[in-house]
C-alpha positions in Angstrom: -44.0 2.3 -26.8 -40.3 2.3 -26.1 -39.0 1.0 -22.8 -37.3 3.4 -20.4 -34.0 1.7 -21.0 -34.1 2.3 -24.8 -35.1 6.0 -24.2 -32.2 6.4 -21.8 -29.7 4.9 -24.2 -31.0 7.1 -27.0 -30.6 10.2 -24.9 -27.0 9.2 -24.1 -26.3 9.0 -27.9 -27.8 12.3 -28.9 -25.2 14.6 -30.2 -25.0 18.0 -28.4 -22.8 21.0 -29.3 -20.7 22.8 -26.7 -19.8 26.3 -27.9 -17.5 28.7 -26.2 -18.4 32.3 -27.2 -16.7 35.6 -26.3 -19.4 37.5 -24.5 -18.4 40.9 -25.7 -17.9 40.2 -29.4 -20.1 37.1 -29.7 -17.1 35.5 -31.5 -17.1 31.7 -31.4 -13.9 30.5 -29.8 -14.4 26.7 -29.6 -17.1 24.3 -30.7 -17.3 20.7 -29.8 -19.7 18.0 -30.8 -20.3 15.8 -27.8 -22.7 13.1 -26.6 -23.4 12.5 -22.9 -21.9 9.0 -23.3 -18.6 10.6 -24.5 -18.6 13.0 -21.6 -19.2 10.1 -19.1 -16.5 7.9 -20.7 -14.0 10.8 -20.8 -14.6 11.8 -17.2 -14.5 8.3 -15.9 -11.3 7.6 -17.8 -9.7 10.8 -16.4 -10.6 9.7 -12.9 -9.2 6.3 -13.3 -6.0 7.6 -14.9 -5.6 10.2 -12.3 -6.0 7.6 -9.5 -3.4 5.3 -11.1 -1.0 8.3 -11.5 -1.4 9.1 -7.8 -0.8 5.5 -6.8 2.3 5.2 -9.1 3.6 8.5 -7.7 3.2 7.4 -4.1 4.7 3.9 -4.5 7.6 4.9 -6.8 8.8 7.9 -4.9 9.8 8.6 -1.3 6.2 9.6 -0.6 5.5 6.0 0.5 7.4 6.7 3.7 4.6 9.0 4.8 2.1 6.1 4.6 1.6 4.0 7.8 3.3 0.6 7.5 5.9 1.8 5.0 9.2 2.8 6.4 12.7 3.6 5.2 14.4 0.5 3.8 17.5 1.3 5.9 15.4 1.4 9.0 13.8 -1.9 8.2 17.2 -3.5 7.6 18.6 -2.1 10.9 15.5 -3.4 12.7 15.9 -6.9 11.3 19.6 -6.9 12.2 18.8 -5.7 15.8 16.1 -8.4 16.1 18.6 -11.1 14.9 21.3 -9.9 17.4 18.7 -9.7 20.3 17.6 -13.2 19.5 21.2 -14.4 19.4 22.0 -12.7 22.7 18.9 -14.2 24.4 19.9 -17.7 23.2 23.5 -17.2 24.5 22.1 -16.0 27.8 19.8 -19.0 28.2 22.7 -21.4 27.4 25.0 -19.7 30.0 22.2 -19.8 32.6 21.7 -23.5 31.9 25.4 -24.0 32.2 25.6 -22.3 35.5 22.6 -24.2 36.9 24.3 -27.4 35.8 27.5 -26.4 37.6 25.7 -25.5 40.8 23.8 -28.8 40.6 27.2 -30.7 40.3 28.7 -28.7 43.1 25.7 -29.6 45.3 26.2 -33.3 44.6 23.8 -33.8 41.7 24.5 -35.5 38.5 24.1 -32.4 36.4 23.2 -34.3 33.2 19.4 -34.3 33.5 19.2 -30.5 33.3 21.2 -30.2 30.2 18.8 -32.2 28.0 17.0 -29.7 25.8 13.3 -30.3 25.4 12.0 -29.4 22.0 
């Protein structure tokens, strides 16, 4: 007795004929010899290629801007530039505040040098 696996593999390899017939004239239009394995391999190949095509279409065209997390490159560049400028302005503001605190300390009779040491 053959095992179930061998029976299943034999069924996948059985050739079947797909025939397209004109219903009115009974004329045969197309005839294909197929196996279930060929149909499965063809359908799965189509699905994989279709998925790869969609992925390539999305990532190589402006469609990627519609996805969350992907923005326009100009917008990203402007955002980075603004972040750099904001950081620079904050640093300058901290330095000026430190300078003014030092001046006030000196005017009040302090030494002023202890506040200017930057702790890292």
